[in-house]
N, C-alpha and C positions, 0 to 999 in steps of 0.2 A: 905732389905726396910719394907717390911710390910708380915705379917704371916695372914692369915686365917685359921680358927680353933685352937688355942694355948691351951685351954682346953683340946681338945683331946690329942695334942703333950704330955703334961706334964701327962696326965694319964696312955699313954704306956708307957714313960719312966720310970714310977713305975714299970712298970712289965718288960721292956724287951727293947733293941736297936731298934732305928726306922728304917724302911726301905723307902730308897726316890729313886726316879729315877729324872733325868733329860734327857731331849730328845730334839735332833737337828734335822732338815728338812736337807738332802745331797743335799744342791741347790748349791749355789757359792760355791767358796774357802772360809774357815774359815779364820776369820782375827784376831787382836790382842783384840777386846773387848769379844774375848773368853778365855783370861785370867780372867775376873772376875767371871763368874760362874766356871771357873777351880777353883781358888783360894780359891772359899766356897767350891767344893767338896772337896777340902783338908782339909778344918775344919770339914764337915762332919765325913770324916773315922777316924781323929783325936778323934773326939766326940764319936767312936767306931760306928757310922751309916753304916746299908748294903746299898751300894750303885749301883743303875744299869744307866747306859748309855745306851740310846736308842737311834740306828742312825735308823730315822723317812725315810726311804725311799720311802715310799708307799705316805706319806706325802707330799714329796718335789714332787710326781707327779702332787698331786692334788694340788696341789697352785700353779695355771696357767700354770702347765706343765714348772714350771723352771727347770725343769731335765728331759730331755728326757726318754721315758719307757728303750732305748736300753745302754742309758748312768746309769741309777740307781746302778749297781752292780758293775760299774768303780768308782762313787762318792764314795759310799757307804765305798767302799775299801780303798779309798785315804781319806775320811774323820775319818775311825777308825784307820788308820796310824798317819796322822797328829795331833789327840785328843789325843793318847797315846803317841807323842812325845811332845805337850804341857803338859801333866802331869808329865812326866820324868825332863821336863826343871825344874820345880819349886819343884821336889821331892817328888813327891807323889808316892806310891807304888801299883803297877797295880794290883799285886795279889789279893788285899783285893776289887778288882772291877769285875763287872760283864758286859761285853758288849751285846746286844742284838739288833737284824735286826729287824724292824717293820716286814718285809713282814715273818719273820719267824714265825710267830703268825696271822698276819693278812689277811691271806688269806684261813685262817681255816675256815669250816663250821659253827663252834659253833660263832666265831667273826662277821662272814658274818649274821648270822642271827640274832646277836645284833644289825647291824649298820643299819639291816630292821626296828626292833623292835624301836631302836631311832629314825628313822626316820617318824614311826608313831605318835609320841608323839611330837616330837618338830616341831615349827612354822616357817615359812621360816625369819621372823623378825630376832628370836630369833639366830637363824644358823650366819644370815650376820651380826648381831652385836654383833655377840661373836668373829667374825674373823676379825673385821673391824682392828685390830690394826697389824693383821700378816699376811694375806693373802692379798697377791697382788691385791689392789685396781684399777680395771677397766671399761672402761664405758658400755662393754656389759660383764658380769661375767660368768664364766662356773658353771655349777652345782656342780663340782668337790669342789669348795671353799666351797659351803655350807655344805659339806660332812665333810670338814677336822674339825671343832670343835669337831664334834661329834665322830670322828674318836680319837682323843687324848684324849677325855673324856673317853672312852672306856679301851683306853692304861693303866689307873689306876689299873683296875680292871683285866686287864689281864697280870700284870705283877705282882701281889699282892703284891702291895705297900701301905704304911700308908699315905705317901705325896709326892708330884708335886714339885720339885724346878726350877722356871725359871722365867723369866727377868717381870718387870712390866709389859711392855707390853702385857702381856699373861693374865694379871688378868681377861678379859672377856670369855676368853676359862675357866680360872678355875671356875668362878662363875656358867658359865653354864654347868661345869661337876658337881657342889654340887648343883644346880636344879634337872638335868635329871639321874645322875645315880641313885638315890634312887628310882624312878620312872619306873625304872628295875629293881630292889629288892636290888641293889649293895648298896655296903656304900659310903658314902660321906667322899671326902680322907680331906688331912689337903694341904694346901697350902704356899708354901715357894718361896717370891720374891725379886731378888737383882735389883738395881738400874742397869739403863739403861744408858751405857758411850755416851758422845755427840760425834759424829763425828768430824771429822775433819774442816766441815765447819759447825759447831754448831750444827746440827740434827741428829737424832739417825744415831749411826755407823751401815751401811748396806752392805751387800756384792754386792746389785744391784747397789749402787753408788758407782763407782771408787774413784771419790774426797775424800771420807769419810771417807774412810778406810784404814788400812796399811795390808797388807794379811800379814800372817804367815811366807810367802816362800818369801816375797818381798827382792830384793838387798839392800844393805846398800846405795847406792846411789839412789836406791826409796825411799827408806826411810825419807834420806835428803832430797828430792824434795818435798815429800808429807807434811813432815814438815814445809819446809819453807814456803809452799802454806796455811798452817792449818790458821783456825782463830784464833788468839790469841791478841785480841786488847790492847793495855795499859791499866790496871788498872781494867780493865774488867773482872770479875768472873763469868759471866749469860753465860751458853751454851757454855763454853770454852772447849773443848774436850782437848785439851792438859793437863790443870790443873786437867780434872776430870779421866784422864789416872793414874795420878799420885796418886791421892787421890784414886781409886777404884782399882787399880792393883799394882803400884810399894811400896807403903807406907804397905798393907796388905803383901808383898811379903817379903820385906825387913827392916819395920819398921822405915828406914829412907828415907831420899832422900837428895841428895848432887848436891847444884846449882852450877855448874862450870863456871869460869869468871875469866877474868886477872886480875892481882894485882890493875891496876890502878882502878878497877871498885869495889874494896873492895875484891877481891880473892874469893876461894872457902869458901861454907858456908853448913855445915850439917844443916838439919831438921828433928827433931825426932816427930815432931806434924805436921800435915797437916794445921791445923790452923791456925800455925804460917807462914808457906810458902804463904797461900792465904791472909793473913794480909798483910804480904809484897807486895805481886803481887799488890793487890787493891791499896795498897799506893805508888806504883812503886818505890819499892824500889828494885823488882827485874823485870828486863826487859825481854820480850818476847820472843827474839833472843837467850839470855842465859837460858830462860827455855827450848823453842826447841830443844838447843845445848845439855842440860842437858839429855831430857829425849830421843833424839837421840843414845847418849852413853848408857843409862841404858838399854832402849828398846833392842839396839843391839845385847847385852849380854843376854839378855832373848832368841834370835831370833836365834842365833850363833847355837844352839844346835841342835834346829829344821832344820835349813837350811844343817846341816852337817848332819845329818841322811838322808833327801832330796837327798843329793849331790851323793846316790849310782844309779849304772846304772837302777836297780828295780823299786826305787823308781820315780825317774825321766821319767821312760818309762810309769808309771802309772800314773802321773801327766799330761802329755800331750796327756794321751788316755783319761782320764776323762775331761778334760779341752780342749777340742781340738779347733784350732785356726781356725775361718772362717770367713772370709769376708761379710759382710751384703750382701743383696740381695736384690734389687728393689723389688716394689711389683710384685707378680704374676710372678716373675722367678726366678731362682736356681742359686746361685751365679755371678750375671750378672756384677759382676764390672771388667771391664778390669786389669791387672798385676798392672799398672802404675797410675791407675784412683785417684784424689782426693777422698776424702769422709769428711764426716761431722765432726766426730770424732778429726780430726787435729786440727779443730779450738776450743781454750780455750775461750768460750763464759760463763760468769758468769752474776749474777744478782751483781749490784752496787748500792749503796746509795750515792747521791750528797750529800757530806759536804759542800762543798762551791762553788758558781759560780760567776766570776768575767768578766767585759768586756776585752778582750785581749789590752793591753795598746796600742800595731803598729795596730791594726785590728778592725774598726768597725763592720765588720759582724762575727767576731768569740768570741766565749766565751770562759775562762781557769775555768776548773771545777778541784773540788778534788774530787776525788769519791773514796769510801771504797768497797773494792774488798775481803775482809777478810784477808788481810795482815797485817804486823805488822803497814805499814803506806799507806796511800790512795795514789792511783797514779793521777798525773797532767794529764789531758785531755783537749786538743785542740778542740772544735767543731764549726762548722760553723751553729749554731744553731739561730743567735740573730733574723733574720727578721722571724723566724718560731714559735720559742717558747719563751716566756717572762720570764725573770731569775728570777719572784716568782715561776713560774710553776715548775722551775726545782730544787730550793731549797728543801733539804730535801728528796726529791722523790727518788723510786726505778727507775732504768734504767738498761736497758741489755747494756752489753761491751765486745767488744770484745779484749782479753788480752793479745794473743801473736802476734799481730802484731810488726814488728820491729818499734822500739822507734824514733820517726821523730820529728826534727824541725821544728816549723810553727811560720814564721816570729818570729823568735828568743827564741820561748818557746817549751822545749821539749816535746810531746804528747806521752802517754806512754799507748793509747788502742783508740778504736773508737766505740763511742756511736751509736747503731742500731736504725734506724728510719724507721719508713715505708713513702713512697713517693707516690704520686698519677702522675699516668701517664700522665694525661693529661695538658694545662695550665688553669688557674695558676696553678705554682706547689704547693701544701700542702705536708708538712710533719708532721709527727705524732710519738712521742717516743713508743717505744715497751714497754708493760705492764708487767711485770712478775705477777704469780698469787701472790693473797693477800696471806699473811704471810709468802711469801719469806724471805730469812735475804742475806745480803751482803756477797758476796761470793760461794752461792748455784750456783751449774753447769747448765747450760744451755747445752741441746742437741738434734741431732733431733730423733724423733722416727725411733728404729731401729738400731743407731748408739749410743746405751748406753757404751759399751765397747770400752776400748782403750784409751791410753794415747793420749793426744793433743802433736803437733809438741812443742819443747821448745819455736822456733821462725817461722813465716814465712818468707819463704825467699823471697824477693820479683821477684826476677828473676822466680822462679817456679809459682806463682802468683795464690797459692793456692785457697786464697778467693777469688780471682776474679771469677777462673772457678767455684766455688760451688756458688757464690753471681749470676750468670745468671740463677740460676734456684731457687732463692731466691723470693715468691710473699706472697702474701694476700692474704685467700681464701676468699669465698662470707660470711664465719661466723667471718670474720676479724681475723683468727686463722695466726700468722706465719708460713710459709711452706717452706720447699725445696724437690721441686719432690713431693708435695703431702705431705709431710709425716711433722707433727706438729712440732715444735719446743717446747721441754720442761722441765720443771723443776721437781722437785718430788711431788709438790704441783699440780700440771696440765701444761695446756696450757700457751703460749704468745702469745701474742695478741695486736692490737691496738684499737683504739678507732672506727675509721667509714672508712677509706681509703680501702676498699675493692678492690682487684685486683690491687692493689699497690705494689712498689718492695720494697726491703729493701736494706738500706745502711747506 
């Protein structure tokens, strides 16, 4: 997508082949967006470049301890095996590649001294700015996050490369390296950037956001489930993760894409140019359901050899050890959840956009809303908000919707969700809609702090009263933030709140 230092690149190529490195921090499990850099690495190798892949284990620890120190070795082994499996699945010869671990050289005396030298010339402002799109941003950041960009800059020198390759989300770290490496007497490197593939929810695909990505080892039924929920609005080509995956992964690998559909809808159609597919989707010639089904088939063909490799007892054991399943603990306690306790990650809560709102034809106190939650079709939801929220305040606004309640007929209209609101404790009763953070999109996941992982239940069983048990501990804080047991409701962009009902309940 972008190249910094193209003149230098062309000058080197007149004399010899280019030396490039690509690094990945060994944090969450690699997902299907990794096919984007892998396919470009294949291009580099075909062009004769010398390519080094860095498993940045120390970076993984420095990034707000996304990988605990005791798991670094296991996760690095997991990454090495899974990346090799990805490369093999797309036909990349491994003998032309060099694999390096960060801790192989980043703990040396020379490297450590350079970290200190760099920290003596880098400002706090520049370090924070450089890591803004890569290092996890939290309210009280650790010093380690400020060190992260400097280490990545020094990697270019210690790996003795001409260029670093990465996603465009790395751009600020790349320009940071160009600014500060010369101050230590080291050469400024070339930087090559691939585009970022939007996640299934419309934002950047992220290892830390479960609903946004498909893991390389996800089962076929998980792939189907996640694609079914993916944002793919008819005719909308913006932030469409399904289309983007076709553009940046499937087309470069296969040079074509086949839309699978029944004969009554025109039968299968083969596209040899992505632009033609995007045009047909924009004009609604291609239906989102057919697009998702076709991606599912093509993606499973890529994932099958990776799944097969990781089906061995040795790699199954490694996978379980590197990513042990642990139940979230209460604040100040250790794994304090009873074995059969209900937990917030069982709830499928999403940001929704109200497309339309009308009075219920048979109930004066009820609205019937159409709400977009990132699915192919909007959901019909019935809400008892008439006396609390004017119709015009609901129209086109973002709401927080519980999506996995069992569908329920309310005065003859089936409701497929519950709009979550804050309510005052005393009389007269006041009700306010919960507000997602500014910038959220329909379909963005809402979760409780500390319960980011885990798939929600497909459907909440009424007899188990999962929502009711959790709701007993829902409240609004003194800062008007929605909470469960003093843990904030969050999206990837921040906290969920209400306007003014401090100390209120949520329902």
